N, C-alpha and C positions, 0 to 999 in steps of 0.2 A: 304806946306802941303803935306804930303804924299798921294798915291792914296788910295782912300777910297774903302773898301771891301763890295760889296753889301749884302753879308751875314751877316756882322756885323751890318749894319744898320737895316737889317730886324730883327735881334735879339734884339735890343734895343726896337725897335717898340712893339714886343711881350712882352717884360719884362714889358713896361709901359702899354700894354693893359691887362696882365695877374696878375701884382702885384707882382711876385716873381720870381727869377732866377730858381728855381726848375720848376715851372709850364711852364716857357718859354722853358726850356729844354725838358720837356715832350712833349711839341706842336711841337718842331722843331726836334724831335726824336734824341736827343743828351744827353750830360752829363751836369750836372750843372757846372763841372769845364771847359768843352768846352765853355760855355755860359759865365763864367768868363773872360775866355781868350779872347773870341771875344769883349767883353766890354773894356778890358785893351787895346788891339790892336787898338781900335777906339778912345780911349781917347788920345792914343799917336799920333794916325794920325792926330787927330783936335787940340791937344793940350788944350783940354777942359776936365773938370771934369764934368762927365754926371750923376753919382750916388754919393749919400752920405748916411752912415748908421744911422738909427734911430731904436735904439733898436736891434732887430733881422731883421728888415726889411731895404732893401736898396731902397730909394726913389730918384727919379729924381730931379736933381738940375734945377734952373732957366735955365741955358743952355740946359741940357737935355730935359727940356719940350718943349723949344723952337724948338730944332732938331726934336723931335718926331712930333710936330705940322706940320712942313714943310714937314717932310719925309712921313707921312702917304698916302697923296694924290699922291706923286710922285711914290710910290711904286706901288700903284694900277694902275697907268698909264703905269708903265713899264710892270707889269703883263698883262695888256690889250693888249700892243704891241705885246708882246711874244706870247700870246694866244688869237688870235682875235677870234671873235663869229664864224667865218667861219671855224675854225680849231680847235675845242676841241680835237681833237685827239693828240694834241701836249701839252695839259695841264699836269702837274705835280702837286705834293705836296700832302698833307694829307687833307682830309675833315672829320670831326668828325660829324656824325649826331646822334641825340637823338630822339627817337620815342616812343610814348606810345603803349600799347599792342594792343589796338583796331586797330591801324594802321599796326603793325607788323605782326597781324594775318589776315589782308585782303588784300591790294594791294601793300604792301611794296617790297614784293619779286620781283614782276614784275617791279616795278619802279626802283629798285636797279640793277637788271639786265641790263636794259635799259641804264641807267645811266653810268654803268661800261663799257657796249660797247662802249657808245658815247667817255668816257674818259678813256681808257684802262691804262694809265699811271698813274693815280690819285689813291692813295691808300684811301680806305673809312673804317672808324673805327666807327662801329654802336653799339650804347647803347640802351637797351630795359629797360625802366623804367615807374614808375608812372610818370604820366604828370607833377605833380608839381616838381619833383625831376629834369625832363628834362628841365624844365622852369628855375629852379635856376642855373643848369649848363650852359645853354646859357647865363643867366645874368651874370655870373661870368668868362665868357669867356673859359669855358672848353668845350663848344660845339661850332660849327660853324652854324649848323642848328638845329633846333628842330621841329619835325611835331607832334603836340600835340595840346589838347583843350586849351583855353584861360583861364584866361585873362594874360596880359604881361604889362611890365614896358613900356608904350608907348613912353617915352622919349629916351629910350636906344635900343628899339626893333622895327623892321618892320616887319609886318606880311602880309601874303597873304591867303586868305581862300582856302582849298582844298575841302571843302564841309562838309556835315553833316553826322555823322554816327548814324543810327537808333538804338536804344536800345529797347527791347522789353522784357515784362515780361513772363516768362517761368517755368515751373514745369514738373516733371517727370509723365508718364502715371499712375505709381503707386500711387502716391500721389492724382492724380485727381480722381483714381478709389475709394481711400479710403474717398472722401468728400461725405457727404450726399447730394443728389440731391437739396435739399431745402437750403443749405449752400449759404450764400452771399459772395461777395468778402472780405468784411472786416474779416468774419468769418475765411477765409482761411489764412489771414496774422496772425490771433491771434492762429490759430491752429498748422500751420508749421512755422519753423524757416525761417527768413529772410536773405538774405546774400547780400553783396556788396563789392567793392573795398573800401579801407580805406578811413576815413574822407578827406584827402586833395584832393581825387579824384573827378572829376566834378560828377560822377555818384552817388556818396553818398549822396549829398543834393537832387538830382534829387529823388533817392529812397525814402527819408524822405518826400519829397513834394508829392509825389504819395500817400503815407500812409494817409498824412493829408488829402488829397483832397477827399478820399473815407471815411473818418472819422474812421481811425483805431485808437484805444486807443494805450497808450504807449507801444512800442514794441522795444525790443532789436534788434539792426541790427547786426549780425555777420558779420566780414570782413576777406578778403583773398587778398593778394598783387598781384594775378596773375589771370587774367580773364580766362586763359587756365584751371588752377586748380579749378576754381570757377564753370567753366561749368561741369566738372567732378563731383564735389559734387552735383550739381542739378540733372544731369543724374542719379547719383546713388540714388535720391530720398531724398537727404538731405535738400531740402528745395524750396523757391522761390527766383528769383532774377531777375534783369534788367539787360539784357546782350545783346551785339551787335548783330544785326541780322544776319550779315555776318558770325560771329563766329558759331551760333548756326543752321544756315541753314541746314547742314548735318544731325544734330540731329533732327530736326523737320521732314525733309524728310523722315528719315528712323523710325520715330515713338519713338525714345527714349527720346524727349522732345515733350510737346505740350505748345501751347500759351495758356495763361491764359484769362480770361473774356474780352471780348471786351470794357468794360467801363474803363479799364486799357489802357490808350492811351500810344502809342510809344513815346520815349523821343528822340528828333534829337538833338545831340550835335555837335556844330561846331569845326572843326580842323583847324589848320593854318600850313603853313610852315613859320617859323619864323627865323630872323637872325638879327645880330648886325646892327644897322643903318649905322655905320662906316665901315662896310665890305661888300660893294657891288663891286664885281669884276666878271670877266669874269667865272671863274670855278664856283663860287656860283650861278650865274644867270643860268647857264646850270643846277643846281641840283633843283632850284626853279622852273624852268621851267618844268622839268621832273616830280617833284611831282604834279604839278598843272594837268598836262597832263595825268598822270597814275592814279590819284586819282579815285576811285569807288564810293566814297562817294556821296550822293545825293547832287544835286544843287537846291537852292531855287531859284524862279524866283525873279529878282532884282527889287525893287521899281522903279518908273518912277524917272528919273533925278540922279539916282544913279550912281556912278563910277563902269563901267564894269570891269571885271577881265582883259579882254585884255587891258584896258586902265592902269590898275595898273601895268601889267606886262611891257607894252610900258614905263612907268615912271622908272620902275626899270632899263630898257635896255638903256634908255637915258643918 
């Protein structure tokens, strides 16, 4: 058998993981024809047929599946040998990170700056999306890490809490001044427009639950995809919204926004750093560690007998 090329072996594993030659080419920053050439070269070297066509898709043969099953752990071991935990500056490759806007607009910049200094040779590709989109991309292999609110497919995804983002009800001073002194909270929601992220977002059901809790009658909830744009709508007097406290802290301090009635309790939404369960390797561990260490989200005290975050990290690194 001819000498095997490590790049070709890695390519077959990425095709298996992502499902198509096209997605593997994008992940490996090369062309689809180059990926096809690597597969042909590997098949010639091994004398095995690794893929067979089914309609428009190329699927692994029995030989191909067995090769990938044995290769995956070996490739991770090779990477861990080359990039030891004590030398992250030697790490190379591409890490694709997806984050929700609540993370992107708070501590994410500091986190990314530090992790880039830690691993200067690693290329980071960042996408900012609604949490549900980032979760879907993670589950389909289009992202390596997602830092978003749950839930996740627990069979395929491993997650580690980075804390709770506090969302508070806010409005503009102009709307507050326009309210009769005797107006109750429910009347405010019936008088002024209510805004939220769209329905798949975690904050949307939290908004609806708060309305039900204070006895608000049926009210249409207006939606906007971006928290930053939504905060501008509220500052301009466009209505009421449940927004991240970190995002609106400056507007509250300057008086451009005011908090609503104290009976509207804050909503603490938990966020996680999540990754594929079969992708635990050195570079990824550094990214996860940095996300946990740099998050400024609130930490809730763990119940007695609960597994601590340090224990979870130790498990990840073992």
